[in-house]
DRENPA-3360 file (N, C-alpha, C; in nm, 2 decimals, always signed):
BEGIN
1 = XXXXXXXX = -3.31/+5.01/+6.04/-3.22/+5.14/+5.96/-3.29/+5.26/+5.96 ~ -3.27/+5.36/+6.01/-3.33/+5.48/+6.00/-3.25/+5.62/+5.95 ~ -3.30/+5.71/+5.93/-3.21/+5.81/+5.85/-3.33/+5.93/+5.83 ~ -3.21/+6.03/+5.87/-3.25/+6.18/+5.90/-3.13/+6.26/+5.81 ~ -3.22/+6.33/+5.76/-3.20/+6.48/+5.68/-3.19/+6.59/+5.67 ~ -3.15/+6.67/+5.63/-3.14/+6.84/+5.68/-3.10/+6.88/+5.55 ~ -3.10/+7.00/+5.48/-3.04/+6.98/+5.38/-2.92/+7.04/+5.39 ~ -2.93/+7.15/+5.49/-2.87/+7.24/+5.50/-2.71/+7.15/+5.61;
9 = XXXXXXXX = -2.73/+7.04/+5.69/-2.64/+6.96/+5.73/-2.63/+6.80/+5.69 ~ -2.71/+6.78/+5.58/-2.67/+6.67/+5.60/-2.76/+6.57/+5.62 ~ -2.70/+6.40/+5.59/-2.80/+6.32/+5.64/-2.71/+6.22/+5.74 ~ -2.81/+6.17/+5.87/-2.75/+6.09/+5.94/-2.83/+5.97/+5.93 ~ -2.75/+5.83/+5.95/-2.84/+5.72/+5.94/-2.79/+5.61/+6.06 ~ -2.88/+5.54/+6.12/-2.84/+5.46/+6.24/-2.90/+5.31/+6.22 ~ -2.83/+5.26/+6.26/-2.89/+5.17/+6.29/-2.87/+5.08/+6.42 ~ -2.98/+5.01/+6.49/-2.98/+4.98/+6.61/-3.02/+4.87/+6.65;
17 = XXXXXXXX = -3.03/+4.76/+6.71/-3.04/+4.61/+6.75/-3.18/+4.64/+6.85 ~ -3.23/+4.55/+6.83/-3.34/+4.52/+6.93/-3.48/+4.53/+6.88 ~ -3.55/+4.53/+6.95/-3.71/+4.55/+6.92/-3.71/+4.71/+6.86 ~ -3.80/+4.73/+6.75/-3.83/+4.82/+6.69/-3.92/+4.92/+6.78 ~ -3.94/+4.97/+6.85/-4.02/+5.07/+6.93/-3.90/+5.12/+7.01 ~ -3.87/+5.04/+7.10/-3.73/+5.08/+7.18/-3.59/+5.09/+7.05 ~ -3.57/+5.05/+6.94/-3.45/+5.11/+6.87/-3.45/+5.28/+6.83 ~ -3.61/+5.25/+6.77/-3.63/+5.38/+6.76/-3.61/+5.49/+6.84;
25 = XXXXXXXX = -3.65/+5.49/+6.95/-3.66/+5.58/+7.08/-3.50/+5.61/+7.12 ~ -3.42/+5.51/+7.13/-3.28/+5.52/+7.11/-3.21/+5.62/+7.00 ~ -3.27/+5.58/+6.83/-3.21/+5.68/+6.76/-3.29/+5.84/+6.78 ~ -3.43/+5.84/+6.79/-3.49/+6.00/+6.83/-3.41/+6.06/+6.97 ~ -3.39/+5.99/+7.05/-3.27/+6.03/+7.19/-3.16/+6.08/+7.10 ~ -3.09/+6.01/+7.03/-2.95/+6.03/+7.01/-2.99/+6.16/+6.89 ~ -3.07/+6.19/+6.81/-3.13/+6.30/+6.76/-3.20/+6.40/+6.79 ~ -3.20/+6.38/+6.91/-3.26/+6.50/+7.01/-3.11/+6.56/+7.06;
33 = XXXXXXXX = -3.04/+6.46/+7.18/-2.92/+6.53/+7.20/-2.82/+6.53/+7.10 ~ -2.78/+6.51/+7.05/-2.63/+6.48/+6.94/-2.64/+6.61/+6.84 ~ -2.75/+6.56/+6.78/-2.78/+6.62/+6.67/-2.83/+6.73/+6.66 ~ -2.93/+6.78/+6.77/-3.02/+6.89/+6.78/-3.00/+6.95/+6.96 ~ -2.93/+6.96/+6.96/-2.94/+7.00/+7.18/-2.99/+7.12/+7.19 ~ -2.98/+7.19/+7.12/-2.99/+7.32/+7.13/-3.19/+7.34/+7.09 ~ -3.23/+7.26/+7.00/-3.35/+7.27/+6.96/-3.48/+7.27/+7.08 ~ -3.55/+7.38/+7.04/-3.65/+7.36/+7.16/-3.76/+7.24/+7.11;
41 = XXXXXXXX = -3.78/+7.25/+6.98/-3.88/+7.14/+6.92/-3.81/+7.12/+6.81 ~ -3.84/+6.94/+6.77/-3.77/+6.90/+6.62/-3.87/+6.84/+6.54 ~ -3.94/+6.87/+6.46/-3.99/+6.84/+6.35/-4.02/+6.64/+6.29 ~ -4.03/+6.61/+6.35/-4.00/+6.47/+6.26/-4.09/+6.39/+6.16 ~ -4.02/+6.38/+6.03/-4.17/+6.35/+5.95/-4.10/+6.21/+5.91 ~ -4.22/+6.10/+5.97/-4.18/+5.99/+5.93/-4.30/+5.88/+5.92 ~ -4.30/+5.75/+5.86/-4.40/+5.61/+5.79/-4.44/+5.66/+5.93 ~ -4.56/+5.54/+5.93/-4.68/+5.53/+5.99/-4.66/+5.40/+6.07;
49 = XXXXXXXX = -4.55/+5.35/+6.07/-4.47/+5.22/+6.22/-4.52/+5.23/+6.32 ~ -4.62/+5.13/+6.33/-4.69/+5.15/+6.48/-4.63/+5.16/+6.60 ~ -4.48/+5.15/+6.59/-4.38/+5.20/+6.73/-4.36/+5.33/+6.72 ~ -4.34/+5.40/+6.62/-4.30/+5.54/+6.60/-4.37/+5.59/+6.65 ~ -4.35/+5.58/+6.77/-4.49/+5.68/+6.87/-4.42/+5.72/+7.00 ~ -4.44/+5.84/+7.05/-4.40/+5.81/+7.24/-4.43/+5.76/+7.35 ~ -4.49/+5.63/+7.29/-4.52/+5.54/+7.37/-4.35/+5.44/+7.37 ~ -4.30/+5.45/+7.23/-4.17/+5.40/+7.26/-4.08/+5.44/+7.31;
57 = XXXXXXXX = -4.10/+5.54/+7.36/-3.98/+5.64/+7.44/-4.03/+5.60/+7.57 ~ -4.16/+5.55/+7.61/-4.18/+5.54/+7.74/-4.13/+5.39/+7.78 ~ -4.11/+5.30/+7.67/-4.10/+5.16/+7.67/-3.93/+5.17/+7.74 ~ -3.87/+5.25/+7.66/-3.73/+5.28/+7.63/-3.68/+5.31/+7.76 ~ -3.70/+5.45/+7.84/-3.67/+5.52/+7.95/-3.81/+5.54/+8.03 ~ -3.71/+5.58/+8.17/-3.75/+5.64/+8.26/-3.86/+5.78/+8.20 ~ -3.98/+5.74/+8.28/-4.12/+5.80/+8.30/-4.06/+6.00/+8.23 ~ -3.95/+6.03/+8.35/-3.92/+6.15/+8.33/-3.87/+6.26/+8.18;
65 = XXXXXXXX = -3.75/+6.10/+8.14/-3.66/+6.11/+8.03/-3.78/+6.12/+7.89 ~ -3.85/+6.00/+7.94/-3.92/+5.98/+7.81/-3.99/+6.14/+7.78 ~ -4.09/+6.22/+7.90/-4.17/+6.31/+7.90/-4.05/+6.43/+7.82 ~ -3.92/+6.43/+7.86/-3.85/+6.52/+7.84/-3.81/+6.49/+7.69 ~ -3.83/+6.41/+7.64/-3.76/+6.33/+7.46/-3.88/+6.44/+7.39 ~ -4.00/+6.38/+7.43/-4.17/+6.39/+7.38/-4.18/+6.54/+7.37 ~ -4.17/+6.59/+7.48/-4.18/+6.73/+7.46/-4.10/+6.83/+7.35 ~ -4.01/+6.74/+7.29/-3.92/+6.83/+7.20/-3.96/+6.76/+7.11;
73 = XXXXXXXX = -4.04/+6.69/+7.02/-4.07/+6.63/+6.94/-4.20/+6.71/+6.87 ~ -4.23/+6.74/+6.77/-4.36/+6.76/+6.70/-4.33/+6.62/+6.58 ~ -4.45/+6.53/+6.59/-4.39/+6.42/+6.51/-4.52/+6.43/+6.37 ~ -4.51/+6.39/+6.26/-4.57/+6.42/+6.18/-4.58/+6.29/+6.05 ~ -4.65/+6.21/+6.00/-4.70/+6.05/+6.00/-4.69/+6.06/+5.82 ~ -4.62/+5.99/+5.76/-4.67/+6.04/+5.61/-4.77/+5.92/+5.58 ~ -4.84/+5.96/+5.46/-4.97/+5.86/+5.46/-4.94/+5.71/+5.42 ~ -5.08/+5.67/+5.52/-5.01/+5.51/+5.52/-4.98/+5.43/+5.38;
81 = XXXXXXXX = -5.07/+5.46/+5.29/-5.08/+5.40/+5.14/-5.00/+5.52/+5.05 ~ -4.93/+5.60/+5.07/-4.89/+5.73/+5.00/-4.71/+5.63/+4.97 ~ -4.66/+5.69/+4.91/-4.51/+5.62/+4.85/-4.40/+5.70/+4.91 ~ -4.40/+5.69/+5.06/-4.30/+5.75/+5.16/-4.16/+5.79/+5.10 ~ -4.13/+5.66/+5.07/-3.99/+5.61/+5.02/-3.96/+5.75/+4.91 ~ -4.03/+5.73/+4.82/-4.06/+5.86/+4.69/-3.98/+5.94/+4.74 ~ -4.10/+6.00/+4.81/-4.10/+6.11/+4.89/-3.95/+6.19/+4.96 ~ -3.90/+6.07/+5.06/-3.79/+6.06/+5.11/-3.62/+6.13/+4.99;
89 = XXXXXXXX = -3.64/+6.00/+4.90/-3.57/+6.02/+4.79/-3.55/+6.14/+4.76 ~ -3.67/+6.20/+4.70/-3.67/+6.33/+4.62/-3.64/+6.44/+4.72 ~ -3.64/+6.45/+4.87/-3.60/+6.49/+4.94/-3.49/+6.53/+4.94 ~ -3.43/+6.40/+4.94/-3.27/+6.39/+4.94/-3.18/+6.45/+4.81 ~ -3.22/+6.40/+4.71/-3.22/+6.45/+4.56/-3.20/+6.61/+4.56 ~ -3.33/+6.68/+4.61/-3.35/+6.80/+4.62/-3.22/+6.89/+4.71 ~ -3.22/+6.83/+4.81/-3.12/+6.86/+4.92/-2.94/+6.87/+4.88 ~ -2.95/+6.75/+4.78/-2.80/+6.75/+4.72/-2.77/+6.83/+4.62;
97 = XXXXXXXX = -2.86/+6.87/+4.54/-2.89/+7.02/+4.44/-2.92/+7.14/+4.52 ~ -2.97/+7.13/+4.61/-2.91/+7.26/+4.71/-2.77/+7.31/+4.74 ~ -2.74/+7.19/+4.76/-2.60/+7.19/+4.85/-2.48/+7.19/+4.72 ~ -2.47/+7.13/+4.62/-2.45/+7.14/+4.51/-2.48/+7.31/+4.45 ~ -2.56/+7.38/+4.48/-2.58/+7.50/+4.39/-2.49/+7.61/+4.50 ~ -2.46/+7.58/+4.61/-2.36/+7.61/+4.69/-2.25/+7.65/+4.71 ~ -2.19/+7.51/+4.62/-2.07/+7.52/+4.55/-2.01/+7.36/+4.65 ~ -2.15/+7.29/+4.70/-2.07/+7.17/+4.80/-2.05/+7.08/+4.69;
105 = XXXXXX = -1.99/+6.95/+4.71/-1.94/+6.87/+4.64/-2.11/+6.80/+4.66 ~ -2.16/+6.69/+4.53/-2.23/+6.61/+4.56/-2.18/+6.49/+4.62 ~ -2.28/+6.43/+4.72/-2.19/+6.33/+4.81/-2.21/+6.19/+4.68 ~ -2.13/+6.09/+4.74/-2.12/+5.97/+4.63/-2.25/+5.87/+4.71 ~ -2.28/+5.82/+4.63/-2.40/+5.71/+4.69/-2.33/+5.55/+4.65 ~ -2.29/+5.48/+4.72/-2.27/+5.37/+4.62/-2.32/+5.21/+4.72;
% end
């Protein structure tokens, strides 16, 4: 399961079956083509799983498609021994607080 969030746009979650690398690649393709089709570059901060690399794009797609997707990504990795989950949760809470201050309702977590 993957989750992507942006304070203004909210959060999106994906679940993809199959091998981790190709599954990640398909989620990245969806992120780029559906959620940010007009963006020249998308900055993606993610954990250090060894399949979360451009090589997985080439495993999942034809070389031209993989290169097109990889060229739009700017990948940043969280520390290997850091608590990336705590950082992600803090980011989600900060986004919800920001949206709430703008008059939006907090989303419920169940």
